[in-house]
N, C-alpha and C positions, 0 to 999 in steps of 0.2 A: 625788173620788179624784184626778182629773187635775190639780187645782190644787195637790196636794202635791208637795214637792221631794223627789226621791230623790237620795242623795248617798253617795259612797263615803268621804267625809271624816267622821270622827268629831268631835263637839263636846263641850265641857266646859261645865257650867252655872257661872253666876257664883257660886253657893253653893259649888261644889267648889273654885273658884279662892280663895275667901275662906278656907275651912277649910285649904287646903294653905298659904296665906300665914301663917295663924296657927301651924300646925305648923312652918313654916320658922324662925320665930323661937325655937322651943323647941330646935332643933338635933337632933343624934343621929340624923340621917336615914340614913347608911350603915348604922348598927346596926339601924335599924328595917327596912331592906330585907333585911339579912341574916336577921333573925328571920322575916320574913314568907316568904321563900323556903324556909327550913327548914321552917316550919309548913306550908307548901303542898306539901311533898314534892317540889319541883322540883330542889333540890340535895340532894346527900347529904353526910354528914360527911366531912371531909378535902379538900373542895374549897375553893380560894381564890378570893375576889372581888376583881375589879379593875374600877373605875368609869371610863367614858371619855364624852366628849361625843357621839361617834358610833361606830357599829358598825365602820366601816371602819378607825377608828383603833385600836380594840380588836384587830381582826385583823391590822392591820399590825404591832402590838407583839407578838402571839403568833407571826406568821410570822417576824418579824425575830430574835425571841429563840430560836426552836426550829428553824426550817425554811429559814433562808437558805441558799441554794445547794442545796436538796433539792427533790425532786419531790413535788407535791401534786396529786391527782386531784379535779377540780371538775366539776360538772354544766355542760354548755354552755348551758343555759338558766337564767340567774341574774341577779341585779343586777350591773351591769359594775364597780361600786365594789369588790366583793369581790375580783374579779380584779385590778383596779388596785392594791388594798393589797397582794396577793400579789407582783405584779411589783415594786412600789416597795421591797418588803422583800427582794428577791433570790430569791424562790421561782421554781421552774420549774413553771408550771401545765400540767397536761394535761387538756384539756377533753373530756368524754366525753358521749355522747348521753344523751337522757332518754326517758321513756316517754310515748306519746301517750295513755296511759290517766290516770295520776295527776300527770303533768308532772314527776314527781321523777326523779332519776338512775336510769338503767336499769342495775342492777349486773350484769345478764347480758351487757351490751354491752361490759363491760371485758375485755380479753384478760387471760388468766391471767398471762402474762409481765409485762405492764404493772402489774398489781396487785401482783405479787410485788416489783417493784423500787420501788414508790412508797413515800414515808415517812408519807404521810397521805392520808386520804380525807375529803373535805369533803362532808357530807350536809345539804342543805337541805330543810326540810319545805314545800314549794312552796305559797304562799298558805294556809298553815295546815292543809294536808292531809299527814298523817304519811306519811313514806316507808315502803316495805316493809322493816321492821327484821329480820325474820326472815331474809329473803334476804341482806340486807347483812351481818348478824352471821355467817351461815353462811359467806359468802365471806371475810370479814375474819378470822375465827378461824385460818384457814390460813396467814395471813401476820402478821408483827409490825407492822401498819399502825395508825397513830394516828388516832383517830376524832374528827372536829371536827363538832359538831352545831349548825346554825344554826336556832334557834327564834324568830327576830325576828318572824315572823308566826304562830308556832304556840304562844304561851304559853297553857298549860292544855289543849292538844290531848293526846290519849291514843292509845297503840298497845298493844293487848292489856292494857287497864287500867293501863298504866304511862305516866306523863307522858313526852312527848318531852322530851329534855334528859337523861334519866336513863341514856341508852345511851352517851353520848359521853366521851371523855377530856377534851375541852374543849368548852365550851357558850357560845354567843353569845345573849344576851337583849337586846331592844330595850325601851327605856323610853317610845317614842313611836309604834311602828308600829301597835299595837293600841289605844292610848290617845291622846287629845288633849294631848299633852305638848309641851313645847319641844324637847327633845332627850334624849340619854342612852342608854348602852348599858352592859351588864354582861358581863364575861367570867368564867366559871367554869372553873377548871381546876386541875390538879395542880402547876401552876408557880407560882413566886413572881415574877409579872410586875411589871415596873418600872412604877410609877404615875405618871401625869402630874400636873402642877401643878393647883391648884384654879382655878375660874372663878366669875364672877358673871354673872347675867342682864344683858344690855345691851339697847339700843334694838331691835336686830334680833329678839332673843329675845322681848321684850315685844310686838313687832309681830306675831309669829308667834302668840303666845298670845292676842292680840286677834282674830286671824283664826280661831282654833280655838274661840273662846268663843261660845256661843249667845247670840244677841240681835238687835236690829233691824238691826245692821250687816250681817248676813248677806244681806239683800235686796240691798244695793248690791253686795256681793262677787259674788253669783250673777248679778246682771245683766251684770257685766263678763265673768264666766266663760262666759255663754251664747254670747258671740261670740269666744270664743278657740278656736282650733283645737287638736286633740290635740297632745301633745309630739311632736318630731321628733328625729331622729338628731343628736346634738351634733357640732359642726365640730371640736372638740378635746377631748381628755381633760380631765375636771375634776381640779383639784388636791385632795390630800388636806388637809383642814382641820387646823389646829394641834392636836395631842393635848392635850385638857384634861379634867379631871374634869367632870361635870355640875354645874350650879349648884345651890345648896341649894333653890331653887324647884323645879327639875326633879325632884330627889329626893323633895321633899315632895309633889309632885303625883302622883308614882308611888306612893308609899306610900298616899296617900289613896285612889287609884283602883283599886289592885291587888285588894283584896278583892271589890269589886263586879264587876271583870272576871271572876273565877272563876265567879260565878253568872251573869253574862252570857253566857259561852261555852256553859254548859249550856243556856240559853234559846234561843241562836242555832242550836243543832243542830235544833230544830224548824222553824226557818226554812229552813235547808239542806235538810231533807227534802222541803219543799214545792217548793224549786227543783229538786231532783233528779227529781221527778215531771214538772214541766213541761218541763225541759230533755230529759229521756229521750224525750219525744214530739215534739220539734221536728224539722222536716225541713230546718232550716238550721244547727242548732247541735249541738255535742257537749259534754256536760258533763265536768269533771274527775271522774274516777272516784274513789269513796270506798269502800274496802274495808270489809268487815263487821268486821273487826278494828280499824278506825280510828274515833276520835271526833274530828273536825276542830275547830279553834279558831273557826271562823266568821269569820275575818279578811275574807274577802269570799267570793262565790260565783263561781267562775271557769268559763268556758266557752270554746270556740274556734269560730270560724266554719269550716263545711266548706271544704276546700281550694279548691274552684272559686269561692268567695265572698270569700276573703281579701283580695282587692284593694279591697274596699268598706269596709273597717274604720274607717279614718280619717273617710270621709265619714259613716258611720254614727254614730259617737260625736259628730261635730259636729251632725248632725240632732237626736240625742237631747238634746244640751246645750240646744239652742234650745227645747226642750220641757220643760226643768227636771229632765231626768234626767242626772245626772252620773256617768258610768261611767269606768273606767280601761282602759289597755292597758299594765299593768306589764311591765317587761323587754323592750319593743319594741326597746330598744337594748342587748340582751343580748350577750355577747362573740362568740356565734356570728354575729351579723349586723353586727358592727362591725369596720371595717377596722383599728382599733387593735390588736385582738388576733389577727390572722391568723397570725401566727408561732406562736401556741400551739395552733393546730388541726391536730392530726396526723390527725384522722378527720373525716369529712363532716358527721356529726351532723344528718341531715336532719329528725329529729323536732324538734330544738331550733330549727332554722331555721323550720320551719312554725309552731311556737308563737309565735315572736318576731313573726311576721306576722299571726297570727290570733286571739290571747287577748283576751278581753274580761273584765274583772273588774266583777261586780255588787255592789251594797251589800247588807249583812245587818244590818238594824237590830234593836235589842232588841225594839222594840214591833211589828215586821212580823207581819201575819197572811197567810193563804193569799190573800186578797183583793189585798193589796199585791203579792205574787209574781206573781199572775194579771195584774194591771194592767201590771206591769213587762215581763213576757213578751209581752203582747199589744202593748204599745207598741214593744218591741224588734223583734218580727217584722213589724209593720205597717211600721216604717221599713225593713227589710231589703226588703220587697216593693216599696216605693216606689223603692228604688235599683237593683233588678234588672230593673225593667220596661223 
């Protein structure tokens, strides 16, 4: 068991790559994606599709076209590129606190006056765990607020037997967050979004695909990764990449892997259940809460270190990497902890600040068993004990 490598990065098989390359030659990729999304009940009739190379570009185009100069409420614990896209498009972001239970936006923390004057509410289903849509819809029904759903990490997650993404006026999907793909994002909305120009896969994209393909090269990659420290706060804001459509190869990979993802999500819920039991009994860790009404996507399994231990997170991740266990600390650079977005923080958002310092994301593999989960937790807790001695 200990010789096995556990990794938050998903890999594609060479066979999948070959099948996608063959389909790429056949063309009609966008039409296939449209049909798959309709058949999967993710999108309803009347929604328009717009394809982009990255989600931040899709959001930028949405914000620019509909919300320039207007106020949009966002969770303060979120990927910083979401807020970057909003600021670049001329939106006035209003960052609100999140729940320490499910890590999603805390709809009850939003003052009535601020919700009433907001033009849109951005709901992210954090790490694949659905937000409490009952509470969100109850609050938003009282105001003419446009609902934007980000399901980049939550494709095929469900809330009360409905797929997340079916609640929003506009919905962002990722083609590479849950699948080992080059890039790609899809925006579903009632708007006629201006579409970007086409693109082709270049050397950088093929290099990424090589990194994401299972094979002997992974031994060399992991050897390098074992000695790399966890990511740190960037010294400057990243630029928005040039808006383009995804390449034909990206679209073909997405269509090749999407049906299997739906089955994979159902299988991963068993793994998540094992994680919940182990995390719930830990004296060092607090699991992301999953409500009985929610069926998560299994994008990963997220926990947070107890507040008094948050300071050891980076050392903990480095220790585990050296042992072949590759975990993430997603959104450590979220807007609430970044000086670049301080002008948009009208509220303290203490929960979001704590999560940015303490969240750890664990892998959820299709073939994981309870023994894998037990091994991961034993390794994680042993590493914590070494660091707090």
